[in-house]
C-alpha positions as CSV (number, residue, x, y, z in Angstrom):
1,X,-39.7,-5.5,61.7
2,X,-40.7,-1.8,61.6
3,X,-39.9,0.0,58.4
4,X,-38.9,3.2,60.2
5,X,-36.5,3.9,63.0
6,X,-36.2,7.5,64.3
7,X,-32.7,8.9,64.7
8,X,-31.2,12.4,64.8
9,X,-30.4,14.0,61.5
10,X,-26.7,14.3,60.9
11,X,-25.1,17.1,59.0
12,X,-23.2,15.1,56.4
13,X,-24.7,15.3,53.0
14,X,-25.0,12.7,50.3
15,X,-23.7,13.7,46.8
16,X,-25.9,15.8,44.6
17,X,-25.4,16.7,41.0
18,X,-26.8,19.8,39.2
19,X,-27.9,19.8,35.6
20,X,-28.9,22.2,32.9
21,X,-30.4,21.5,29.5
22,X,-30.2,23.9,26.6
23,X,-31.9,23.5,23.2
24,X,-33.0,20.0,24.1
25,X,-36.5,19.0,23.2
26,X,-38.9,21.3,25.1
27,X,-36.1,23.2,26.8
28,X,-34.5,26.2,25.2
29,X,-32.9,26.7,28.6
30,X,-34.1,24.7,31.6
31,X,-31.8,26.6,34.0
32,X,-29.9,24.8,36.6
33,X,-31.8,22.2,38.6
34,X,-30.6,19.8,41.3
35,X,-30.5,16.0,40.9
36,X,-30.7,15.1,44.6
37,X,-30.4,11.6,46.2
38,X,-34.2,11.6,45.9
39,X,-35.7,13.7,43.2
40,X,-39.4,13.9,42.2
41,X,-40.4,15.3,38.8
42,X,-43.9,16.8,38.9
43,X,-46.0,18.9,36.5
44,X,-48.7,18.7,33.9
45,X,-48.6,16.4,30.9
46,X,-46.2,17.4,28.2
47,X,-44.4,19.9,30.5
48,X,-40.9,18.6,30.2
49,X,-40.6,15.8,32.8
50,X,-39.9,13.1,30.3
51,X,-37.3,15.4,28.6
52,X,-35.2,15.3,31.7
53,X,-35.4,11.5,31.9
54,X,-34.6,11.3,28.1
55,X,-31.5,13.4,28.5
56,X,-30.0,11.0,31.0
57,X,-31.0,7.9,28.9
58,X,-29.5,9.6,25.8
59,X,-26.2,10.2,27.5
60,X,-26.2,6.7,29.0
61,X,-26.7,5.0,25.6
62,X,-24.2,7.4,23.9
63,X,-21.6,6.5,26.6
64,X,-22.1,2.8,26.1
65,X,-22.0,3.1,22.4
66,X,-18.7,5.0,22.7
67,X,-17.3,2.0,24.7
68,X,-17.5,0.0,21.5
69,X,-14.9,2.3,19.9
70,X,-17.1,4.3,17.6
71,X,-16.4,7.9,16.5
72,X,-15.5,9.9,19.6
73,X,-18.1,11.8,21.6
74,X,-21.1,11.3,19.4
75,X,-24.8,11.4,20.5
76,X,-26.5,8.0,19.9
77,X,-30.0,9.3,19.3
78,X,-31.5,5.8,18.7
79,X,-30.5,2.9,21.0
80,X,-31.7,0.4,23.6
81,X,-32.8,3.0,26.1
82,X,-34.5,5.7,24.0
83,X,-35.3,6.5,20.4
84,X,-35.4,10.2,19.9
85,X,-35.4,10.3,16.1
86,X,-33.0,12.6,14.3
87,X,-31.3,15.8,15.3
88,X,-34.2,17.9,14.1
89,X,-36.5,16.0,16.4
90,X,-34.3,16.5,19.4
91,X,-33.1,20.1,19.1
92,X,-35.4,22.9,20.4
93,X,-37.8,24.3,17.9
94,X,-36.3,21.9,15.2
95,X,-33.6,24.5,14.6
96,X,-30.6,22.4,13.3
97,X,-28.3,25.4,13.4
98,X,-28.6,25.4,17.3
99,X,-26.3,23.3,19.5
100,X,-27.7,21.0,22.2
101,X,-25.9,21.5,25.5
102,X,-25.8,19.3,28.6
103,X,-24.2,20.9,31.7
104,X,-23.2,19.3,35.0
105,X,-21.9,20.9,38.2
106,X,-21.0,19.4,41.5
107,X,-19.1,20.1,44.7
108,X,-15.4,19.1,44.4
109,X,-15.8,17.3,47.8
110,X,-18.6,15.1,46.2
111,X,-16.5,13.9,43.3
112,X,-13.5,12.8,45.3
113,X,-13.3,9.1,44.5
114,X,-12.0,8.2,48.0
115,X,-15.2,9.7,49.6
116,X,-17.6,7.8,47.3
117,X,-19.6,5.1,49.0
118,X,-18.7,1.5,48.4
119,X,-20.4,0.0,45.4
120,X,-22.7,-3.0,45.5
121,X,-26.3,-4.1,45.0
122,X,-28.9,-3.5,47.7
123,X,-29.6,-7.2,47.9
124,X,-27.5,-10.3,47.5
125,X,-28.2,-11.4,44.0
126,X,-25.0,-13.4,43.3
127,X,-26.3,-15.5,40.4
128,X,-24.8,-15.6,36.9
129,X,-25.7,-12.6,34.8
130,X,-24.6,-11.7,31.2
131,X,-21.7,-9.2,31.1
132,X,-21.9,-6.2,28.7
133,X,-20.2,-6.5,25.4
134,X,-17.9,-3.7,26.2
135,X,-17.3,-1.7,29.3
136,X,-16.7,2.1,29.2
137,X,-13.3,3.4,30.1
138,X,-13.5,5.7,33.0
139,X,-10.1,7.4,32.6
140,X,-6.7,7.2,34.3
141,X,-5.9,6.8,37.9
142,X,-6.5,10.0,39.8
143,X,-4.1,11.4,42.4
144,X,-6.4,12.3,45.3
145,X,-3.8,14.6,46.7
146,X,-4.2,16.9,43.7
147,X,-8.0,17.2,44.0
148,X,-9.1,20.4,45.8
149,X,-11.2,19.8,48.9
150,X,-13.4,22.9,48.5
151,X,-15.1,24.7,45.6
152,X,-17.1,23.4,42.7
153,X,-16.7,22.3,39.1
154,X,-18.9,22.9,36.1
155,X,-18.8,21.0,32.8
156,X,-20.6,22.1,29.7
157,X,-20.9,19.7,26.7
158,X,-22.1,21.3,23.4
159,X,-23.2,19.1,20.6
160,X,-23.7,20.2,16.9
161,X,-25.5,18.6,14.0
162,X,-22.3,18.1,12.0
163,X,-22.7,16.3,8.7
164,X,-19.1,15.2,8.8
165,X,-19.2,13.7,12.3
166,X,-22.9,13.4,13.0
167,X,-24.4,15.0,16.2
168,X,-21.2,15.1,18.2
169,X,-19.3,17.2,20.6
170,X,-18.2,20.5,19.2
171,X,-17.2,22.4,22.4
172,X,-16.3,21.4,26.0
173,X,-16.1,24.1,28.7
174,X,-14.8,23.5,32.2
175,X,-14.9,26.0,35.1
176,X,-13.3,25.1,38.4
177,X,-13.6,27.6,41.2
178,X,-10.3,29.1,42.3
179,X,-8.4,27.3,39.5
180,X,-9.7,28.7,36.3
181,X,-11.5,27.9,33.1
182,X,-10.8,26.0,29.9
183,X,-12.6,25.9,26.6
184,X,-11.9,23.1,24.1
185,X,-13.3,24.0,20.6
186,X,-13.5,21.6,17.6
187,X,-12.5,23.0,14.2
188,X,-12.6,21.0,11.0
189,X,-12.2,21.8,7.4
190,X,-13.4,20.0,4.3
191,X,-10.1,18.2,3.7
192,X,-8.9,17.5,7.2
193,X,-10.0,15.6,10.3
194,X,-11.2,17.4,13.5
195,X,-8.8,19.5,15.5
196,X,-9.2,20.9,19.0
197,X,-8.2,24.4,20.1
198,X,-7.7,25.2,23.7
199,X,-8.4,28.5,25.4
200,X,-7.8,29.1,29.1
201,X,-8.2,31.8,31.8
202,X,-6.2,31.9,35.0
203,X,-4.1,29.1,33.7
204,X,-1.0,29.5,31.4
205,X,-1.8,29.5,27.7
206,X,-1.1,26.2,25.9
207,X,-0.8,24.4,29.3
208,X,-3.6,21.9,28.5
209,X,-4.1,19.4,25.8
210,X,-7.4,17.8,24.6
211,X,-7.3,14.1,23.4
212,X,-10.4,12.2,22.4
213,X,-10.3,8.6,23.7
214,X,-11.7,5.6,21.8
215,X,-13.5,3.8,24.6
216,X,-14.6,6.8,26.7
217,X,-17.4,9.3,26.0
218,X,-15.4,12.0,27.8
219,X,-12.0,13.1,26.5
220,X,-8.7,13.0,28.2
221,X,-7.6,16.4,29.5
222,X,-3.8,16.4,29.8
223,X,-0.9,18.6,30.8
224,X,0.9,19.9,27.7
225,X,4.5,18.9,28.7
226,X,6.3,21.4,26.5
227,X,4.6,24.4,28.2
228,X,4.5,22.8,31.6
229,X,8.1,22.1,32.3
230,X,9.1,25.8,32.6
231,X,6.3,26.8,34.9
232,X,6.7,27.8,38.5
233,X,6.0,25.0,41.1
234,X,2.8,26.7,42.3
235,X,1.6,27.0,38.7
236,X,2.5,23.4,38.0
237,X,0.4,22.3,41.0
238,X,-2.5,24.5,39.7
239,X,-2.4,22.9,36.3
240,X,-2.2,19.3,37.7
241,X,-5.1,20.0,40.1
242,X,-7.2,21.3,37.2
243,X,-6.5,18.1,35.2
244,X,-7.2,15.9,38.2
245,X,-10.5,17.6,38.9
246,X,-11.6,17.2,35.2
247,X,-10.8,13.5,35.3
248,X,-12.6,13.0,38.6
249,X,-15.7,14.9,37.3
250,X,-15.8,12.9,34.0
251,X,-15.5,9.6,36.0
252,X,-18.2,10.7,38.5
253,X,-20.7,11.5,35.7
254,X,-19.8,8.5,33.6
255,X,-20.2,6.0,36.5
256,X,-23.5,7.5,37.5
257,X,-24.8,7.1,34.0
258,X,-23.3,3.6,33.4
259,X,-24.9,2.2,36.6
260,X,-28.2,3.9,35.9
261,X,-31.4,2.0,34.9
262,X,-35.0,2.8,34.0
263,X,-38.5,1.5,34.5
264,X,-40.9,3.4,32.2
265,X,-44.5,4.2,32.5
266,X,-45.7,1.2,30.4
267,X,-45.1,-2.2,32.0
268,X,-45.9,-5.6,30.6
269,X,-49.2,-7.2,31.7
270,X,-48.9,-10.4,33.9
271,X,-48.8,-13.9,32.4
272,X,-50.3,-17.1,33.9
273,X,-47.2,-19.1,32.9
274,X,-43.6,-18.1,32.4
275,X,-40.8,-19.9,30.5
276,X,-37.7,-20.1,32.7
277,X,-34.1,-19.5,31.8
278,X,-30.9,-17.8,32.7
279,X,-30.9,-15.0,30.2
280,X,-32.5,-12.3,32.3
281,X,-29.9,-9.5,32.8
282,X,-32.0,-6.5,33.9
283,X,-35.6,-5.5,34.4
284,X,-35.9,-3.4,31.2
285,X,-37.9,-0.3,30.7
286,X,-41.2,-2.2,30.4
287,X,-40.3,-4.6,33.2
288,X,-40.2,-7.5,30.8
289,X,-37.3,-9.3,32.7
290,X,-38.6,-8.8,36.3
291,X,-40.2,-12.2,36.6
292,X,-37.3,-13.8,34.7
293,X,-34.9,-12.5,37.4
294,X,-37.0,-14.0,40.1
295,X,-37.1,-17.3,38.2
296,X,-33.3,-17.2,37.8
297,X,-32.8,-16.8,41.6
298,X,-35.4,-19.6,42.3
299,X,-33.5,-22.0,40.0
300,X,-30.1,-21.4,41.5
301,X,-30.7,-20.8,45.2
302,X,-32.5,-22.5,48.0
303,X,-35.7,-20.8,49.4
304,X,-33.8,-19.6,52.5
305,X,-31.2,-17.8,50.4
306,X,-33.5,-15.9,48.0
307,X,-32.7,-12.3,49.0
308,X,-34.5,-10.8,46.1
309,X,-37.7,-12.8,46.8
310,X,-37.5,-11.8,50.4
311,X,-37.1,-8.1,49.8
312,X,-39.8,-8.0,47.1
313,X,-42.2,-9.8,49.5
314,X,-41.4,-7.3,52.2
315,X,-42.2,-4.3,50.1
316,X,-45.3,-5.8,48.6
317,X,-46.5,-6.4,52.1
318,X,-45.6,-2.8,53.2
319,X,-47.5,-1.4,50.2
320,X,-50.6,-3.4,51.5
321,X,-50.9,-5.4,48.3
322,X,-50.2,-8.9,49.6
323,X,-48.3,-10.9,52.2
324,X,-45.7,-12.4,50.0
325,X,-44.6,-13.5,46.5
326,X,-43.1,-16.7,45.3
327,X,-42.1,-18.5,42.1
328,X,-43.4,-22.0,41.7
329,X,-41.9,-24.6,39.3
330,X,-44.8,-26.2,37.4
331,X,-43.0,-28.7,35.3
332,X,-39.2,-29.0,35.3
333,X,-39.0,-30.7,31.9
334,X,-41.2,-28.1,30.3
335,X,-39.4,-25.3,32.1
336,X,-42.6,-23.6,33.1
337,X,-43.1,-21.4,36.2
338,X,-45.9,-19.3,37.7
339,X,-45.8,-16.4,40.2
340,X,-48.0,-17.0,43.2
341,X,-49.2,-14.2,45.4
342,X,-50.2,-14.9,49.0
343,X,-52.6,-12.8,51.0
344,X,-54.0,-10.6,48.2
345,X,-57.5,-12.1,48.4
346,X,-58.8,-13.1,51.8
347,X,-55.6,-14.8,52.8
348,X,-55.6,-17.2,49.9
349,X,-52.9,-18.0,47.4
350,X,-53.5,-17.0,43.8
351,X,-51.8,-16.7,40.5
352,X,-50.4,-13.3,39.6
353,X,-53.0,-12.9,36.8
354,X,-55.8,-13.5,39.3
355,X,-55.0,-10.7,41.7
356,X,-55.2,-6.9,41.3
357,X,-53.4,-5.6,38.2
358,X,-51.4,-3.2,40.4
359,X,-49.1,-5.9,41.8
360,X,-47.9,-6.9,38.3
361,X,-47.3,-3.2,37.5
362,X,-45.3,-2.4,40.7
363,X,-43.3,-5.6,40.5
364,X,-40.7,-4.3,38.0
365,X,-40.3,-1.1,39.9
366,X,-39.4,-3.1,43.1
367,X,-37.2,-5.7,41.3
368,X,-35.1,-3.1,39.4
369,X,-34.8,-0.8,42.3
370,X,-33.5,-3.6,44.6
371,X,-30.9,-4.6,41.9
372,X,-29.5,-1.1,41.4
373,X,-25.9,-0.5,42.0
374,X,-25.1,2.1,44.6
375,X,-23.9,5.3,43.0
376,X,-26.1,4.7,40.0
377,X,-29.3,6.7,38.9
378,X,-32.7,4.9,39.1
379,X,-35.2,6.5,36.7
380,X,-38.8,5.6,37.5
381,X,-41.8,7.0,35.5
382,X,-45.3,7.0,37.0
383,X,-44.7,4.1,39.5
384,X,-48.1,4.8,41.0
385,X,-50.2,3.6,38.0
386,X,-52.9,1.1,38.9
387,X,-52.2,1.5,42.7
388,X,-54.6,2.4,45.5
389,X,-53.7,5.7,47.3
390,X,-52.4,3.7,50.3
391,X,-49.9,1.9,48.1
392,X,-48.9,5.1,46.3
393,X,-48.0,6.7,49.6
394,X,-46.0,3.6,50.6
395,X,-43.9,3.9,47.5
396,X,-42.3,7.0,49.1
397,X,-40.9,4.8,51.7
398,X,-39.3,2.5,49.1
399,X,-37.7,5.4,47.3
400,X,-36.4,6.8,50.6
401,X,-34.9,3.4,51.2
402,X,-33.1,3.5,47.8
403,X,-31.8,7.0,48.2
404,X,-30.8,6.4,51.8
405,X,-28.6,3.4,50.6
406,X,-26.8,5.3,47.9
407,X,-29.0,5.0,44.8
408,X,-29.8,8.4,43.2
409,X,-33.5,8.0,42.6
410,X,-35.5,10.1,40.1
411,X,-39.3,9.6,40.2
412,X,-41.6,11.1,37.6
413,X,-45.0,11.2,39.4
414,X,-48.5,12.6,39.4
415,X,-49.2,11.2,42.9
416,X,-50.1,13.7,45.6
417,X,-50.1,10.8,48.1
418,X,-46.5,10.0,47.4
419,X,-45.4,13.6,47.9
420,X,-47.4,13.9,51.1
421,X,-45.8,10.7,52.6
422,X,-42.4,12.0,51.5
423,X,-42.8,15.2,53.5
424,X,-44.2,13.3,56.4
425,X,-41.1,11.1,56.6
426,X,-38.8,14.1,56.4
427,X,-40.7,15.7,59.3
428,X,-40.4,12.4,61.3
429,X,-36.6,12.3,60.7
430,X,-36.9,8.6,60.0
431,X,-34.1,6.3,59.0
432,X,-35.1,3.9,56.2
433,X,-34.4,0.2,56.7
434,X,-35.6,-2.9,54.9
435,X,-36.4,-6.4,56.0
436,X,-32.7,-7.3,55.6
437,X,-29.6,-5.7,57.0
438,X,-28.8,-2.4,55.3
439,X,-25.9,-2.4,52.9
440,X,-24.0,0.1,55.1
441,X,-24.0,0.7,58.8
442,X,-24.3,4.4,58.6
443,X,-27.7,4.6,57.0
444,X,-29.4,7.8,58.3
445,X,-32.3,10.0,57.6
446,X,-32.6,12.0,54.4
447,X,-32.1,15.7,55.1
448,X,-34.2,18.4,53.4
449,X,-31.3,19.3,51.1
450,X,-31.1,15.7,49.9
451,X,-34.6,15.8,48.5
452,X,-35.7,17.8,45.4
453,X,-39.2,18.3,44.0
454,X,-38.8,19.7,40.5
455,X,-41.8,21.3,38.8
456,X,-41.7,21.4,35.1
457,X,-44.0,23.7,33.1
458,X,-44.2,26.2,30.3
459,X,-44.8,30.0,30.5
460,X,-45.9,31.2,27.1
461,X,-43.4,29.6,24.8
462,X,-40.7,27.8,26.7
463,X,-40.5,25.0,29.3
464,X,-38.7,25.6,32.5
465,X,-37.7,23.7,35.7
466,X,-38.4,25.1,39.1
467,X,-37.6,23.5,42.5
468,X,-40.4,23.5,45.0
469,X,-38.7,24.3,48.3
470,X,-39.8,22.4,51.3
471,X,-39.6,24.7,54.3
472,X,-39.0,23.9,58.0
473,X,-42.7,23.3,58.4
474,X,-42.4,20.7,55.6
475,X,-44.7,22.6,53.3
476,X,-43.9,23.8,49.8
477,X,-43.0,27.5,50.4
478,X,-43.2,28.5,46.7
479,X,-46.0,26.3,45.4
480,X,-47.7,27.9,42.4
481,X,-51.4,28.6,42.3
482,X,-53.3,25.5,41.2
483,X,-50.5,23.0,41.8
484,X,-52.2,19.6,42.7
485,X,-55.2,21.5,44.1
486,X,-58.0,19.8,42.1
487,X,-59.1,17.6,45.1
488,X,-59.2,20.6,47.4
489,X,-61.0,22.7,44.8
490,X,-63.6,20.0,44.3
491,X,-64.1,19.7,48.1
492,X,-64.7,23.4,48.4
493,X,-67.1,23.4,45.4
494,X,-68.9,20.5,47.0
495,X,-69.3,22.3,50.3
496,X,-70.6,25.4,48.5
497,X,-73.1,23.3,46.6
498,X,-74.3,21.6,49.8
499,X,-74.7,25.1,51.4
500,X,-76.9,26.3,48.6
501,X,-79.0,23.1,48.7
502,X,-79.5,23.5,52.5
503,X,-80.1,27.3,52.4
């Protein structure tokens, strides 16, 4: 089956989220940048790409820690997804008197829960998997009729290095177009617990209440009933719409973070033998569970039902690395398995350790991507390591497939081949499909506004994020001088040298 089918591009857009980082690691102020369905982070080493990834991982582990019922709205700087040290290590310029701020904005149409795509994994992996110890609370039921259909919402979370509460939320600001703004400010004295003051514009004073919740990283924004009951009907509707929009935005961001996952730049080397079991729950940042997940599927399902095996084999073949992959049971009593690769070396079958190193390094990227939940964020750092340029280009097709099926995909990359294939596919207006039936029937091409290429870099003292615009000719219209130009520069220098030798 062909990977690409050409179809006309439709006007409907997939949800995008905008972010802004202030006083976080390299960024004094990153400015607003778009997290599109497919986002590529590019730039030189130590330019801020990893800081963007770290910000999302930090919020994810903080949200999951909050689900255990800890102190409300605290940043968990050290956890299963990232270890950022202490507050001084994280805050810009090590200035502990500064607040770290994470901001999000989105179209109100995008956060309407009735318009969100149906959740589910991209492949049928219905085998037993461990459940999390505690699940985050996403807030109360939201009345869809109260949510505005147009406009945007902006949420700004400011965290302080508070000795009493730890690095925790000190100020929350919400701005909703055509409804108003609200600021919730924490105050605390030496002898009393935290207290929140509320300031509003375009909404009646004292019309909103702020309540931290034990199992949710985001607070509950509620209507203050004592001030609400005497308001005019139109004002009441405005207040209730503001509260509903806050709840919807908090849920939208929380779900995106909870269902996110990462594969980092350092993946575990292949092994000749693997011990089997049923404990694999996710691929992990180093890909340590990727083979374990394949073994779990092989133990519980017949060969004709192994969707994950089939999809991984399809993409390995598309990348030009081999024909297929399989897990073989070596000794049932010893619980030992090996991963066999077919077609990597002159059509023969070989152990994973006996073929090119690139297959073992791309395997976790494929496994975790295929097991992503739609609506989640997939963070991939340097997926192209140890891959030939042909395979690097093919990775763009895999990430287009993920984004086209509802997984927000963020790729940190140095590969010019990946970016070139991405622009080619956009120009072709191609619809991504996989070897199996797509999860939804309305899979369609990615539009230009659903792809973002973000360039990180520093001017003289500060890091910044700039989106490289892809124009109607599918070229970067604002590419800075010297961006990924080394190969072109070397070719030009080679031609000049040849000209001098032949003169």
